[in-house]
N, C-alpha and C positions, 0 to 999 in steps of 0.2 A: 356616571362621566360625567366631571362637571367641563365645562368649555376651557377653566384654567387650568386643568391637568395638564400636566407632560404625559407625553407618551414616551416611555422608554422599553427599547430591547434589554432584556436580561444576557449580560454582557458575556454570555457562555452561547447565545444566540446569533449567529451569523445568516444574513441575506446574502444569496449568490444567486446570482442572472444568468441565464442562458439564455438562448434563441428563442426557443420555443415556448418554454418553461422555466420555473424559480423552484429554489428549495431553500427553505430555512433548516440552517445546521442546527441541531442541539449537540453541542458539545460535552455537556456534561453528562444528558443521561446518556449518549451515543444512537440517537436517532436521528430520521430525519421526514419533512416533514412538504409534500410538494406541492406549491402556491399556485398561481397563475402570475404572471407578469406584470399587471397592474396593481396587484396587491402588493409585489417585492418593491416596486416602484415608489409607492406610496410610503410603505415601509421605511425606505432609503433615506426619501426626500424630507421626511417627517421625524423619525428618529429623534426625541429629545425636545420635540416642539408639543404647543398644546393643542387641545380638540379644538379650539377657538381656529389656529392653524387649518386646521384639515376644513371645517367647516366654511372657511372663508374661501377657500383655494379650489373646493369641488363645485359644482352647481347640486342647488339646495336637494334635487329630485335622487340625486348618487345618496343621500346620507343615510339613510335605511339601511342600505345594502354596505356601507362603510362600515355604520355603528353594530351591524351583526356580525361580520368580519371582527373587527377587533373585540367584540365580548368574546368571539370565540379563541383567538389568541389568548386573549387573559386568562379564559379559563382553564388553554395547555399551557400555561405558565410560561410562554413566549415573550409575552411580554407586558408590564406592568405602569400603571398610573399614579404619579407624584405630586406632590406641589411644590419640590426641593428638589430639581434637577442636580441643583452639585452636590448631593449627599454621595451621588452616584460615578465615582469617576469612572473615564473608561481604561480600562485593562488594556497591558501592551500585547501586542499580538506576534509581538518578535519571537522567533526561533532560536533557540541556542543550545551548544552541546558543548560538554566537557572534550569528546573526544573525537580524535580525528576518524575514527572506524567504530561506526556502532554495532555492525553486525557481519559476521563475516561468512561465504559460504564456502564450506571446503570437499573437496568431492575426493573418498577415501582413495589412497593412493602409496605409495612405497615413501615418498616425504614425510610421513607421520609415523615412519618407525622410528624415529625419534622427535616426538610432539613436543616436548619443551622448549625448543627451541622458538619454537615455531609460538608459543603460548607468551613466551618473553618478549617477543617482537609485537604482540596482538596486543599484550599489556601497556606496552609503554605507549600504543595506541589509544586506548582508555576501550578497546570493542568490551560491550556488553554481552553481546549475543552470537554463538557461533550454531550452523546448520550445517551437520554431518550428511552427504550426502551420496549414495553410491548407484549403479545399476544393473551390477551383477551381484551374485550370490556374497555374502562376506561370512568370514570365521566367527563366530560368537566370543571365543576367546580373545579374536583381536579388538572386535568392538568392545567389550569389558573392560580390556588394558585402556584400550584408546579413552574412554567415558573417566576411568581412575585417573586417566595421569592429568586430568584438568582439576581436580581437586585442590589444586595447590596455587590454580590458576582464579584471577580473581572476572571469573564470565557468572552472570545475572542465569543465562537461562541456555537450553542447549536443546537444540531440535534434530530428530533422526530421519529421512528420508531413504526409506533402504528397502531392497525387494523382498518379497515376502520369502521367510523361512520359518517353518515350524520350531525347528528348535530356538530361534529369537522368541517367535511368540510365545510360547511356553512359557517364558522367563521373564517377561513383561512386567508381571507385578514385583519382580525380584529386583530388575532394572529403576522402576518407579521408584520403588522403597530404597533404593540402596544410595538412588544421587537425584537427591532432591530438586537440582536444578534442571535435571533431564524432564521439558515440558509436555514435547509433543512426539510421538512416534506415527510415522506413514509407512504402510506398509503396501506399496504397488505390486504390480503384477499378482495378484491373488488371485485363486479360485472360486471365494466367496464375493458376496455381493457387497457392494458398500457400507461399511458401518461408521457412524461416528460416535463414540462414546468417553465418559470420564472416568480413567481409575486413579483415586487417589489426590483426584482433582486436576491429574492432567489428560490431555488430549491424546486419544487411540484411534486409528484411524487406518481404515483395510479398503481400498481399492479394486477392481480387477484391470484397471488400469493398467495395461503396458508400457509402463515406459522406463524406452531404452536408452535416452538420448538427453540432452539438455532444451531438443528441439519443442519441449515441450511445453515450457518457459512461457511467458508473456500471455495469457489470457486474461482480457478485460473483463469480467463478470460482478455484478453488485454484490454476490454477497462475500465478495475478498472486499468490497468497499470499506474502510475504515472513517467513523465518524468521532473525533475527540480532540482537546486542544493539541496534542502533542501532531497527529497529524495536519490538521485544519492550517495551522501555523507553520511547519515545513513545507506545505506545499504552497505556500504565498511564493516562495523564492527559490525553491531547490525540486530537485528533483525527487519524487516518492520514492523509487525504486534504489537509484545509482547513490543519490548523495548517502554520506558515508558508508558504503560498502565495499569491502574488496571478496576477491572469488578466487579461489587457486585449486588449479585443476587437478586429475589424480598422475600428470607428471610434476604439479610443482608450478606450473607455469601460472603467474599473476596476473588476475585480471578484473573489471569493475565489474563485470557478468560470465557468469560460464557460456551462457548463450549467445556472447558476441567474441568476435573472431582479435579483436585487438589482443596480443600480449605485451604486457611491459618488461618483464625480467622473469628469471628462474628464482624461484625461492630459496635455491642452495644459492645464487650468485650475484644476491644484492642483499643489501639493508633495508629490509622492509620499508621500517622506518621513512628512511630518507626517500625514498619511491613516493607512498601515500605521501609524503607534503610537497610535491610537486605540483605546478600546474598543471602540468600533462595527465597525469592520474586522476586529478578531479573537474576536467574539464569540461566534462560531462553532470558534472553536479547541480549545475544551476540552469539546465534546460526545463523551467518549468511549464507547468500547463498554460500559463497565459502566453507562453512562446511558441504554443503547439500549434499547429494549423490544426482548426476542428475543434479542439481541445478546448482551446481558448474561448469559444460558444456555448460549451457543456454546462451545466447547471452541477453536473457530478465531480468537476476537474478536481475539489479538493479534498476529496474522499478516493479516488482513485489510486490505485496503484499501475501506475505509468511502465509502458517498456520502451527501450529504445531499441533494443535485440532484433525485435522483426516490426519494419514500417510499411506503411502502404507504399511510398517511395523510399527504396533503399539509398537514393543518394540522396536526399534531405532528411538530417537529424532532427530538422521541424516538424516532421511530416506524421499525421495519427498513428497509434500503434494498430499494425495491420492487423492482430487479434480481437480489435474491439468489433461488436457488431451493432453498437449504439451510434444514432444517426440525430444530434442536437436539433435538425433544422426540420425535422419531424418527429419527435420525442418519439422514436418507436426503435425496437430492441429489435433486429433479426440475425440468423446465423450467419456470422464471417466470412464461413469458409464458403457460402454460399455468393457471395458477390461475387458477380463479373468483373467489376470494377479492377478489384484485388486476385484478377488469375495470374497475373505478371508478377506481381509481388511474390503468391505461392510459388510459383516456379524458381523464380531466383533463389529463394533461401532453400528449395529442394523438401517442401514441405506436403508435396502429393499424396503421401503415403497415410499424412496425419490427418485430412481433410478430406470431406466427402465428395463425390464429384459435383464441380462447377457447371450448371448448364450452361448452354452455347447462347 
């Protein structure tokens, strides 16, 4: 490590500062590394600067520690040294999509008895992913017919979230084999312990959790975090859950999210393409983490899957997600449902049956 060497963060590695600590996002390897804020400050301030710049800035007694940290980051391939900084231009972090709608959540209902009309409108919007969701038992014949109806549609992937059915479960291998775009099946309300496995490179999941309504959505947990270029860049300017999303409930009502109360129209009474293109439908798409109270100080904010359906303060759309138990000011995770400060919001949303008893 020579004084004239430039220190450069790999363009796929981004420093995100939080109140208590910071994170190095590795967007290429889908990994993250927690680092102290002092190190984050140095990486931000001296990225694309020389070793000599760092040595001149900090007191000499700090140099051994700084050098050790730099060597660790070089070994881990977060930063590298070069003589020619101009040879490594910065990459654009702007998120763009050719689609108005990137994903749609469709609750199974009678409006899907003639699904081609729905697929035609979703195709005009550029929809790439569909999630079919049901909380009540489904007929396997209807399910197969519904999946087969998408064969002519330009959809890249399909997920199923459905109640456990022995008839459907026994036919899982055939479903995956016959429908390559079927990427995941989640059986809820199962008598078996939670199982996650791959079937023909697709995901099969069984859980004992009884999911009988949309009120189960919105939980923030680190296992659901996503670290990649698309997620990171989208989170810079847009809401990670609602941007490019469309939902239709079992009655055909069009919503941003099935867990939200706002209904814009019914699929049988409106042109879906015209509705989605309106500013009123897209209003919440730009509520990003840098606008949200508490979240804006969180180091996880650009990998987190945000929720606007359940909020700490139901009257404030910029309030922190209710179902998040992380406190960026202490750096600690706790059970969100046991936080007394969330009691009023839990009662407002009628979630008492879903959470443990909150202590006085």
